[in-house]
C-alpha positions as CSV (number, residue, x, y, z in Angstrom):
1,M,31.4,-4.5,24.5
2,S,34.5,-5.1,26.6
3,A,36.9,-8.4,26.9
4,A,35.7,-9.1,29.9
5,A,31.7,-8.6,29.2
6,A,32.3,-11.0,26.5
7,E,33.4,-14.0,28.3
8,R,31.0,-13.7,31.6
9,T,29.3,-16.5,32.5
10,G,27.9,-15.4,36.1
11,P,24.3,-14.5,36.0
12,I,23.8,-11.6,35.1
13,E,21.1,-9.2,36.2
14,G,17.7,-8.7,35.0
15,V,19.0,-10.9,32.4
16,R,17.3,-15.0,32.6
17,P,16.1,-17.8,29.2
18,A,13.6,-17.9,28.8
19,P,10.8,-20.0,30.3
20,T,10.9,-23.2,29.9
21,G,8.9,-25.4,27.1
22,G,9.8,-22.5,24.9
23,P,12.2,-21.5,22.5
24,P,15.6,-20.4,23.8
25,A,16.5,-17.6,24.5
26,A,17.9,-14.8,26.9
27,V,15.2,-12.5,28.3
28,V,15.0,-9.0,29.6
29,L,11.8,-7.9,31.8
30,G,11.7,-4.2,31.7
31,A,9.9,-2.6,34.8
32,G,8.3,0.4,34.5
33,H,4.9,1.7,37.6
34,E,3.0,-1.4,37.7
35,G,5.7,-3.3,40.3
36,G,8.2,-5.3,37.6
37,A,10.9,-4.7,39.2
38,A,8.8,-7.6,42.2
39,L,9.5,-10.2,39.4
40,G,13.1,-9.0,39.0
41,A,13.0,-6.9,36.0
42,V,14.9,-4.0,35.5
43,P,13.5,-0.5,34.8
44,A,14.1,0.7,32.1
45,G,17.4,3.4,30.9
46,R,20.7,2.6,31.3
47,P,20.3,-0.4,34.1
48,L,18.2,-2.4,30.8
49,T,20.2,-0.8,28.3
50,E,23.5,-2.8,30.5
51,A,21.0,-5.5,31.3
52,V,20.4,-5.9,27.2
53,A,23.8,-4.9,26.4
54,A,25.0,-8.0,28.9
55,A,23.0,-10.7,27.8
56,L,24.3,-9.9,24.5
57,A,27.7,-10.5,24.6
58,A,27.4,-13.2,27.3
59,S,26.1,-15.5,24.3
60,S,25.2,-16.2,20.4
61,G,21.9,-16.9,21.2
62,P,18.7,-14.2,20.5
63,V,18.1,-11.4,23.8
64,C,14.3,-11.1,24.1
65,V,12.5,-7.8,25.5
66,V,9.1,-8.0,27.5
67,P,7.7,-5.0,28.6
68,M,6.2,-6.1,32.1
69,T,3.5,-3.9,31.5
70,L,-0.7,-5.0,33.3
71,G,-1.5,-2.2,30.1
72,R,-1.1,1.4,32.1
73,D,2.1,1.9,30.7
74,R,2.8,3.0,27.3
75,K,5.4,4.6,28.4
76,L,7.7,1.7,28.7
77,I,6.8,-0.4,25.6
78,A,7.8,3.1,23.7
79,D,11.4,3.1,26.5
80,C,12.3,-0.9,25.4
81,A,12.1,-0.5,22.0
82,R,14.0,2.4,21.9
83,A,16.4,0.9,23.8
84,L,16.8,-2.1,21.2
85,R,17.0,0.6,18.0
86,W,20.5,2.3,20.2
87,L,21.6,-1.7,21.3
88,A,21.1,-3.1,17.5
89,R,22.5,0.5,15.8
90,A,25.5,0.6,19.0
91,E,26.5,-3.1,18.8
92,G,25.8,-3.7,14.9
93,P,27.3,-6.6,12.4
94,G,30.0,-7.1,14.2
95,G,29.4,-5.7,17.8
96,A,28.9,-8.5,21.5
97,G,32.4,-10.2,21.2
98,G,31.4,-10.9,17.0
99,A,27.9,-11.9,17.2
100,G,26.2,-8.5,16.5
101,G,23.9,-6.5,18.3
102,A,21.5,-6.1,15.2
103,G,19.9,-9.2,14.1
104,R,18.9,-10.8,18.1
105,L,17.2,-8.4,19.5
106,V,14.1,-8.6,20.0
107,L,10.5,-6.9,22.1
108,A,8.0,-9.2,22.9
109,P,4.8,-7.3,23.0
110,P,3.8,-6.2,26.7
111,F,2.7,-8.9,29.2
112,A,-1.1,-7.4,29.0
113,T,-2.8,-4.9,28.3
114,A,-6.2,-2.8,30.0
115,D,-7.9,-5.9,28.5
116,H,-6.6,-8.6,30.0
117,L,-6.0,-6.3,33.4
118,T,-10.1,-6.1,33.4
119,A,-10.7,-9.8,32.7
120,W,-7.7,-10.8,35.4
121,L,-9.8,-8.2,37.6
122,R,-13.1,-8.9,36.8
123,T,-11.9,-13.3,37.9
124,A,-10.2,-11.4,40.9
125,A,-13.2,-9.1,41.8
126,L,-15.3,-12.6,42.1
127,R,-13.4,-14.4,44.5
128,A,-13.0,-11.6,46.3
129,V,-16.5,-10.9,47.1
130,R,-18.1,-13.6,47.0
131,S,-18.8,-14.6,49.6
132,A,-21.3,-11.0,50.3
133,P,-21.7,-9.3,46.9
134,R,-24.0,-7.2,48.1
135,T,-22.2,-6.0,51.3
136,S,-18.1,-5.5,49.9
137,A,-17.0,-3.7,48.4
138,V,-13.5,-4.0,45.9
139,L,-11.0,-1.0,46.3
140,V,-8.9,-1.1,42.8
141,T,-5.2,0.2,44.4
142,A,-1.8,0.3,42.3
143,P,1.1,2.3,42.3
144,T,0.4,6.2,41.2
145,A,2.0,7.3,37.9
146,G,0.9,10.2,35.7
147,P,-2.7,11.7,35.8
148,F,-3.5,9.9,32.4
149,E,-2.1,6.8,33.3
150,D,-4.1,6.2,36.3
151,A,-7.5,7.3,34.8
152,D,-6.4,4.6,32.6
153,L,-7.2,2.5,36.1
154,F,-10.7,4.2,37.0
155,R,-12.2,3.3,33.7
156,V,-10.5,-0.3,34.0
157,A,-12.0,-0.4,37.3
158,R,-16.0,1.2,35.5
159,L,-15.6,-2.1,33.3
160,V,-14.7,-4.5,36.1
161,R,-17.8,-2.8,38.2
162,Q,-20.3,-3.4,35.4
163,Y,-19.4,-6.8,33.4
164,G,-19.6,-7.8,37.0
165,A,-21.9,-9.2,39.9
166,H,-20.3,-5.8,42.2
167,R,-22.3,-3.2,44.2
168,W,-19.3,-0.8,44.6
169,V,-15.7,-0.4,43.1
170,E,-13.7,2.3,44.2
171,V,-10.2,3.3,43.2
172,A,-7.0,3.7,44.3
173,F,-3.4,4.5,45.2
174,D,-0.2,4.0,46.5
175,G,0.8,7.3,47.7
176,G,-1.9,9.3,44.9
177,D,-5.1,11.0,45.2
178,P,-7.3,8.7,46.9
179,D,-4.2,6.9,49.0
180,L,-5.5,3.5,50.1
181,A,-7.0,4.5,53.5
182,E,-8.8,7.2,51.9
183,G,-10.1,5.4,49.1
184,A,-10.7,2.0,51.8
185,E,-13.2,4.5,54.0
186,R,-14.9,5.7,50.9
187,C,-16.5,2.7,50.3
188,R,-17.1,2.3,54.0
189,R,-19.4,5.4,53.9
190,L,-20.8,4.3,50.7
191,G,-22.7,1.5,53.0
192,A,-19.9,-1.3,52.1
193,R,-19.5,-3.7,55.3
194,H,-16.2,-5.6,54.3
195,V,-13.3,-4.2,51.4
196,A,-11.2,-6.4,49.2
197,L,-8.2,-4.9,48.1
198,V,-7.7,-6.2,44.3
199,R,-4.3,-5.4,43.0
200,A,-3.8,-4.1,39.7
201,A,0.1,-4.1,40.2
202,F,3.6,-7.1,39.5
203,A,4.2,-5.6,43.5
204,P,2.0,-5.4,47.5
205,P,1.1,-1.9,48.1
206,D,3.8,0.2,50.0
207,D,1.3,1.6,52.6
208,G,0.1,-1.3,54.8
209,A,-2.0,1.0,56.4
210,A,-6.0,0.5,55.0
211,A,-5.4,-2.8,55.2
212,R,-5.0,-3.8,59.0
213,D,-8.7,-2.1,59.7
214,A,-11.1,-5.5,60.5
215,D,-12.4,-4.3,57.9
216,V,-10.4,-4.6,54.6
217,V,-8.7,-7.5,53.2
218,D,-5.9,-7.6,51.2
219,T,-6.2,-10.5,48.2
220,G,-3.2,-10.3,47.6
221,P,-1.4,-11.2,44.5
222,L,-3.4,-10.5,41.1
223,L,-1.6,-13.3,39.4
224,G,0.8,-16.1,40.4
225,A,3.4,-17.2,39.8
226,A,2.6,-20.1,37.3
227,A,0.1,-17.6,35.2
228,I,3.0,-15.1,35.3
229,E,5.3,-17.9,33.5
230,E,2.5,-18.6,31.6
231,V,2.7,-15.7,29.8
232,L,6.5,-14.6,29.6
233,R,6.3,-17.8,27.8
234,A,3.6,-16.6,25.5
235,R,5.1,-13.7,24.7
236,V,8.8,-14.8,24.4
237,A,7.3,-17.3,22.2
238,H,5.5,-14.9,20.1
239,A,9.0,-12.3,19.1
240,L,10.9,-14.6,19.1
241,H,8.4,-16.3,16.0
242,G,7.9,-13.0,14.5
243,L,12.1,-12.0,14.9
244,A,12.6,-15.8,12.8
245,H,10.6,-13.6,10.5
246,G,12.4,-10.3,9.8
247,D,10.6,-8.8,12.5
248,D,12.4,-7.4,15.6
249,G,8.4,-5.1,17.1
250,T,10.2,-2.2,18.0
251,G,8.4,-1.2,15.0
252,A,5.2,-1.3,17.0
253,G,7.0,-0.4,20.4
254,L,8.0,3.1,19.6
255,D,4.3,4.1,18.8
256,A,2.7,2.3,21.2
257,E,2.6,6.4,23.1
258,H,1.0,7.5,19.9
259,G,-2.8,9.3,20.5
260,H,-2.1,8.8,24.9
261,G,-1.8,11.7,26.3
262,Y,-2.7,15.3,26.0
263,A,-4.1,16.2,22.8
264,H,-2.3,17.8,19.4
265,A,-2.9,20.2,17.1
266,H,-3.3,18.6,13.5
267,G,-3.9,21.8,11.9
268,P,-7.2,22.5,10.0
269,D,-7.3,19.7,7.6
270,G,-7.5,18.2,10.1
271,A,-3.4,16.6,8.4
272,H,0.2,16.2,10.2
273,D,3.3,14.7,9.2
274,H,5.5,14.2,12.3
275,A,8.0,12.0,13.0
276,H,8.2,8.9,15.8
277,G,11.6,7.4,16.0
278,P,12.4,5.4,13.0
279,A,8.7,3.7,12.2
280,H,7.4,6.8,12.2
281,H,4.2,7.3,9.7
282,H,1.7,10.5,8.0
283,H,-1.6,11.5,8.1
């Protein structure tokens, strides 16, 4: 790390203090396909690595990375873990202006899991169609990603319908299949008189075409600013508690993608032995 980087005193892009009321730390939010960039999160890869390195250089305190996923971006979690493992090795005990990266870096649990997302969507859906639950449809929307990530949203939407009072809960994607306009039209064909867009992402839809229709209402952000800060406070506090007890969180993070995606063969006896980075395991 250069001396100039170590002497920075101004704000660092992508780095923020820990939420008020929690332990002191520099916090970097990792952004994936669910729109975390709208909250000031930085994309996984070089932008995230540079933000974390700058935070290490700017102070001698811990640096906590929070993967900003609502439960559909396991790759983001693993990418954040890989970045922290690499930085810890690269900085070493004497890096970052003498303060060192190893021992100060910690990966927080993801902002949310699919279970959190299901619960939040259920609440939003109930609120959205409370006045006319039998004639209104809920259209769960999110940025399109990969086939498995998109399939996860269909599963979540099915659970929202199963445990709610909604006659119709459909799914649509920004720039995906179906897109927002197609999703709204499907709701109408099913018999809905009104369509409530419920967002399963941090950012608003890219395409407002569907929301321009008189019978389509955009219900706005899934979570308010205060709720987001409350969740972040809990995730950062959990991570720093683990760090104080020798757990930097990267072991679990590196394994986040395992079992998600295309299946792979385990051989005739069901056994396999393969590495998943430093936190590899054996079956």
